[in-house]
Rosetta silent file (secondary structure, phi, psi, omega in degrees, C-alpha in Angstrom):
SEQUENCE: XXXXXXXXXXXXXXXXXXXXXXXXXXXXXXXXXXXXXXXXXXXXXXXXXXXXXXXXXXXXXXXXXXXXXXXXXXXXXXXXXXXXXXXXXXXXXXXXXXXXXXXXXXXXXXXXXXXXXXXXXXXXXXXXXXXXXXXXXXXXXXXX
SCORE:     score description
SCORE:     0.000 S_00000001
   1 L     0.000  144.705  178.342    0.015    0.009   -0.007 S_00000001
   2 E   -90.307  169.685  178.315    1.115    3.498   -0.767 S_00000001
   3 E  -124.751  150.275  178.942    0.937    6.425    1.606 S_00000001
   4 L   -71.823  130.173  177.411   -0.338    9.979    1.069 S_00000001
   5 L   -62.804  -25.349 -178.211    2.511   12.489    0.821 S_00000001
   6 L   -84.075  -53.571 -174.951    0.457   15.077    2.733 S_00000001
   7 L  -113.363   -0.800  176.223   -0.931   13.161    5.716 S_00000001
   8 L    64.059   19.030  174.886    0.904    9.854    5.409 S_00000001
   9 L   -76.966  153.088 -179.112   -2.311    7.823    5.594 S_00000001
  10 E   -81.108  135.742 -178.812   -2.225    4.516    3.740 S_00000001
  11 E  -131.747  162.442  174.343   -4.077    4.603    0.401 S_00000001
  12 L   -68.799  155.599  178.653   -4.753    2.153   -2.422 S_00000001
  13 L   -63.429  -34.982 -178.980   -2.326    2.176   -5.313 S_00000001
  14 L   -91.452    1.651 -179.253   -5.073    3.287   -7.787 S_00000001
  15 L   -58.762  130.542  177.137   -6.532    5.964   -5.502 S_00000001
  16 L   -88.792  -28.873  178.145   -6.931    9.359   -7.176 S_00000001
  17 E  -134.455  151.764  178.856   -7.486   11.170   -3.893 S_00000001
  18 L   -74.471  135.084  179.651   -6.585   10.523   -0.310 S_00000001
  19 L   -73.380  -22.368 -179.428   -9.537    9.340    1.741 S_00000001
  20 L   -85.719  -51.233 -172.925   -8.226   11.087    4.872 S_00000001
  21 L  -112.651   -9.584  178.380   -7.187   14.563    3.708 S_00000001
  22 L    81.152    6.555 -179.913   -8.534   14.718    0.086 S_00000001
  23 L   -68.329  134.633  175.758   -5.135   15.459   -1.476 S_00000001
  24 E   -62.850  139.441 -176.006   -4.839   14.480   -5.161 S_00000001
  25 L  -106.876  -12.399 -178.191   -2.602   11.446   -5.682 S_00000001
  26 L  -129.614  160.983  176.214   -2.128   11.623   -9.465 S_00000001
  27 H   -60.356  -40.978 -179.777   -1.350   14.396  -11.950 S_00000001
  28 H   -63.401  -42.056  178.775   -4.760   13.966  -13.604 S_00000001
  29 H   -64.552  -38.943  179.439   -6.476   14.299  -10.211 S_00000001
  30 H   -64.916  -41.777  175.985   -4.443   17.444   -9.399 S_00000001
  31 H   -63.275  -41.884  178.002   -5.417   18.986  -12.761 S_00000001
  32 H   -61.192  -43.091  178.847   -9.057   18.078  -12.227 S_00000001
  33 H   -63.600  -43.013  179.258   -8.994   19.637   -8.805 S_00000001
  34 H   -63.001  -42.529  178.576   -7.373   22.837  -10.131 S_00000001
  35 H   -60.829  -44.837 -179.654  -10.020   23.063  -12.935 S_00000001
  36 H   -61.154  -44.205 -179.506  -12.770   22.594  -10.343 S_00000001
  37 H   -65.149  -39.090  179.132  -11.370   25.260   -8.026 S_00000001
  38 H   -63.980  -44.409  179.765  -10.987   27.661  -10.974 S_00000001
  39 H   -58.942  -46.705 -176.619  -14.679   27.089  -12.069 S_00000001
  40 H   -66.038  -39.169  178.726  -15.862   27.721   -8.522 S_00000001
  41 H   -66.126  -37.166  178.927  -13.797   30.908   -8.207 S_00000001
  42 H   -68.992  -36.433  177.414  -15.186   32.234  -11.512 S_00000001
  43 H   -61.986  -45.064 -177.259  -18.754   31.455  -10.353 S_00000001
  44 H   -68.897  -42.544 -178.979  -18.256   33.327   -7.073 S_00000001
  45 H   -68.133  -33.654 -176.322  -16.512   36.238   -8.803 S_00000001
  46 L   -92.845    6.318  178.734  -19.066   36.434  -11.593 S_00000001
  47 L    87.395    4.589  176.474  -22.171   36.318   -9.350 S_00000001
  48 L    96.487   -8.402 -176.082  -22.863   32.632  -10.065 S_00000001
  49 L  -119.712   -6.124 -177.376  -24.148   32.842  -13.657 S_00000001
  50 L    88.416  -25.093  174.180  -21.219   33.490  -15.874 S_00000001
  51 L  -100.749  174.415 -174.885  -22.563   36.776  -17.122 S_00000001
  52 L   -69.823  -24.124 -175.621  -22.066   40.160  -15.489 S_00000001
  53 L   -97.939   -2.109  176.070  -25.561   40.289  -13.998 S_00000001
  54 L    82.823  171.578 -173.565  -25.502   36.782  -12.513 S_00000001
  55 L   -79.291  -18.954 -179.888  -28.016   34.016  -13.064 S_00000001
  56 L   -93.249    5.664  177.091  -30.825   35.646  -11.128 S_00000001
  57 L    82.943   11.663  177.395  -30.917   38.787  -13.247 S_00000001
  58 L  -102.702  127.614 -176.909  -29.449   41.030  -10.550 S_00000001
  59 L   -88.037  160.571  173.852  -26.544   43.253  -11.450 S_00000001
  60 L   -71.027  162.870 -177.278  -23.648   44.152   -9.177 S_00000001
  61 H   -59.379  -38.120 -179.601  -23.762   47.623   -7.603 S_00000001
  62 H   -65.988  -23.568 -177.773  -21.097   48.846  -10.079 S_00000001
  63 H   -87.981  -10.399 -175.870  -23.300   47.866  -13.040 S_00000001
  64 L   -86.088  154.098  173.034  -26.337   49.783  -11.741 S_00000001
  65 L   -72.792  166.014 -177.815  -27.293   53.322  -12.650 S_00000001
  66 H   -60.409  -38.944  178.970  -27.057   56.077  -10.075 S_00000001
  67 H   -62.340  -47.714  177.533  -30.846   55.948   -9.619 S_00000001
  68 H   -61.697  -40.534  175.935  -30.805   52.224   -9.078 S_00000001
  69 H   -62.435  -41.327  177.159  -27.934   52.455   -6.603 S_00000001
  70 H   -64.293  -40.895  177.872  -29.771   55.126   -4.707 S_00000001
  71 H   -65.029  -45.406 -177.584  -32.941   53.028   -4.610 S_00000001
  72 H   -65.398  -42.489  175.760  -31.101   49.971   -3.384 S_00000001
  73 H   -62.961  -39.519  178.367  -29.217   51.912   -0.700 S_00000001
  74 H   -66.200  -35.903  174.770  -32.380   53.625    0.373 S_00000001
  75 H   -62.074  -42.990  179.214  -34.113   50.204    0.712 S_00000001
  76 H   -64.745  -41.630  179.849  -31.345   49.007    2.993 S_00000001
  77 H   -64.774  -46.339 -177.423  -31.550   52.117    5.162 S_00000001
  78 H   -69.083  -43.530 -179.834  -35.333   52.085    5.402 S_00000001
  79 H   -60.712  -55.583  179.807  -35.432   48.303    5.890 S_00000001
  80 H   -65.836  -34.372  176.928  -32.797   48.035    8.586 S_00000001
  81 H   -62.399  -45.168 -179.902  -34.109   51.262   10.274 S_00000001
  82 H   -61.103  -48.170 -177.070  -37.607   49.808   10.430 S_00000001
  83 H   -60.620  -45.814 -179.634  -36.329   46.512   11.830 S_00000001
  84 H   -61.631  -48.863  177.991  -34.224   48.309   14.521 S_00000001
  85 H   -57.793  -45.618 -177.158  -37.124   50.525   15.560 S_00000001
  86 H   -64.831  -39.654  179.855  -39.506   47.542   15.622 S_00000001
  87 H   -65.778  -25.865  173.316  -37.103   45.481   17.748 S_00000001
  88 L   -73.227  -14.074 -177.077  -37.169   48.237   20.433 S_00000001
  89 L  -111.645   19.003 -169.328  -40.922   47.794   20.542 S_00000001
  90 L   -52.056  -40.035  179.132  -40.993   43.984   20.595 S_00000001
  91 L   -61.288  -25.383 -177.971  -43.423   43.411   23.465 S_00000001
  92 L   -79.527  139.302 -179.226  -46.054   45.383   21.535 S_00000001
  93 L   -57.157  -31.176 -178.172  -48.109   43.452   19.008 S_00000001
  94 H   -74.070   -8.673  178.884  -47.539   46.121   16.321 S_00000001
  95 H   -71.920  -28.985 -176.481  -43.799   45.523   16.264 S_00000001
  96 H   -65.857  -47.425  176.329  -44.163   42.193   14.399 S_00000001
  97 H   -66.282  -30.366  176.448  -45.712   43.676   11.208 S_00000001
  98 H   -64.722  -42.134  174.197  -43.043   46.439   11.381 S_00000001
  99 H   -61.588  -43.082  178.700  -40.307   43.768   11.426 S_00000001
 100 H   -64.020  -35.619  177.855  -41.918   42.053    8.460 S_00000001
 101 H   -60.600  -49.602 -177.925  -42.118   45.454    6.729 S_00000001
 102 H   -61.219  -40.771  178.295  -38.410   46.062    7.249 S_00000001
 103 H   -67.687  -37.676 -177.471  -37.521   42.642    5.962 S_00000001
 104 H   -65.486  -28.459 -176.684  -39.788   42.917    2.943 S_00000001
 105 H   -87.346   -9.447 -177.023  -38.086   46.056    1.586 S_00000001
 106 L   -69.572  133.931 -178.438  -34.568   44.679    1.801 S_00000001
 107 H   -56.371  -35.203 -179.714  -33.056   43.990   -1.702 S_00000001
 108 H   -64.281  -22.377  178.063  -31.938   40.414   -0.927 S_00000001
 109 H   -63.991  -36.568  176.101  -35.579   39.478   -0.348 S_00000001
 110 H   -59.618  -43.908  179.157  -36.230   40.180   -4.051 S_00000001
 111 H   -64.645  -39.111 -179.518  -33.515   37.687   -4.869 S_00000001
 112 H   -70.967  -32.652  178.466  -34.900   35.068   -2.449 S_00000001
 113 H   -81.256  -14.337 -176.512  -38.411   35.420   -3.811 S_00000001
 114 H   -70.023  -38.559 -178.868  -37.287   35.243   -7.400 S_00000001
 115 H   -65.529  -50.574  179.649  -36.489   31.482   -7.395 S_00000001
 116 H   -70.115  -27.603 -176.286  -39.841   30.193   -6.090 S_00000001
 117 H   -90.393  -17.604  179.805  -41.857   32.716   -8.065 S_00000001
 118 L    97.453  -25.286  174.318  -39.916   32.347  -11.267 S_00000001
 119 L  -155.110  156.196 -177.131  -38.974   36.050  -11.475 S_00000001
 120 L   -72.234  150.004  174.832  -38.169   38.731   -8.947 S_00000001
 121 L   -69.442  149.394 -178.206  -40.895   40.941   -7.643 S_00000001
 122 L   -73.476  161.079  178.492  -40.793   44.471   -8.910 S_00000001
 123 H   -56.321  -44.138 -177.020  -39.485   47.304   -6.711 S_00000001
 124 H   -63.665  -35.982  175.009  -42.971   48.778   -6.521 S_00000001
 125 H   -64.636  -42.243  179.766  -44.384   45.485   -5.194 S_00000001
 126 H   -67.741  -38.830  175.392  -41.760   45.302   -2.493 S_00000001
 127 H   -64.445  -38.399  177.569  -42.409   48.958   -1.577 S_00000001
 128 H   -65.418  -41.228  176.843  -46.148   48.160   -1.441 S_00000001
 129 H   -61.738  -43.473  177.505  -45.567   45.221    0.899 S_00000001
 130 H   -53.922  -47.923 -176.662  -43.432   47.503    3.034 S_00000001
 131 H   -65.303  -41.338 -179.536  -46.179   50.104    3.124 S_00000001
 132 H   -66.051  -45.800  175.278  -48.897   47.614    3.986 S_00000001
 133 H   -61.291  -45.476 -175.543  -46.889   46.015    6.800 S_00000001
 134 H   -64.630  -43.445 -179.987  -45.773   49.387    8.109 S_00000001
 135 H   -65.691  -41.337 -179.546  -49.327   50.823    8.154 S_00000001
 136 H   -64.862  -45.429  179.700  -50.721   47.680    9.873 S_00000001
 137 H   -62.038  -46.616 -178.762  -47.893   47.767   12.436 S_00000001
 138 H   -63.207  -37.187 -179.319  -48.272   51.500   13.093 S_00000001
 139 H   -66.755  -43.914  178.891  -52.056   51.124   13.406 S_00000001
 140 H   -62.283  -41.737  179.455  -51.643   48.266   15.900 S_00000001
 141 H   -67.178  -36.112  179.415  -49.173   50.251   17.938 S_00000001
 142 H   -85.715  -27.052 -176.736  -51.389   53.334   18.168 S_00000001
 143 H   -90.225  -27.882 -178.611  -54.746   51.559   18.565 S_00000001
 144 L   -99.345    0.000    0.000  -53.647   48.889   21.051 S_00000001
């Protein structure tokens, strides 16, 4: 039996990878591993889809217009601000719709809803959900 040069575990003569540490044992296995790592790095760097906008249709911040960047940053500020304010009111029943409102307006939620729905919800729909939850939460806070 041969041993792995990295961890010195005993391995089969025909083994391509070490069962203990995963180190490649042949040149072909090493090249295969390098190609795999390169593909994974390209997917992470490219947003996961191979094109500049990624597979989910969402562009990087650098690819967005000034208006889109302002909208996205504003959504983060409003969303996180609403969640923080709602968390300070947690014992009150109206805080829970406010938390949902803050979460609904966050840009990553559009990405998360895109997969089960087939396409991302429009910005206006997300803003509408925010408004509905915020009004219900505020009404519950003031009425109860």
